[in-house]
C-alpha positions, 0 to 999 in steps of 0.5 A: 513480514507477510501479514495474517491476510497473506499480504506483505506489510507496508514496510516490505512494500516500501523497501521493495519500491525503494522508499527511504521508509514506510512513512514516505511510501504512505505519503506518496500512496495518499498523494497518488490515490487519495487515501492511505494504504490502510484505508484502501485495504479496508475499503477494497474487496478482492485483489488490492493490486488489481484495484489500483488505478493507473495514472 
């Protein structure tokens, strides 16, 4: 399900990246980026994918 903002849901992203469930993907995101996907989405401006730092 794409949200009203036109972005895919956390569940869709978790399935795309083959996580067992969205909770696991949220924990992995927070470990990598220091904030949850929701916190990131609220704080980001512009493209979410373009603002992620690579490791």
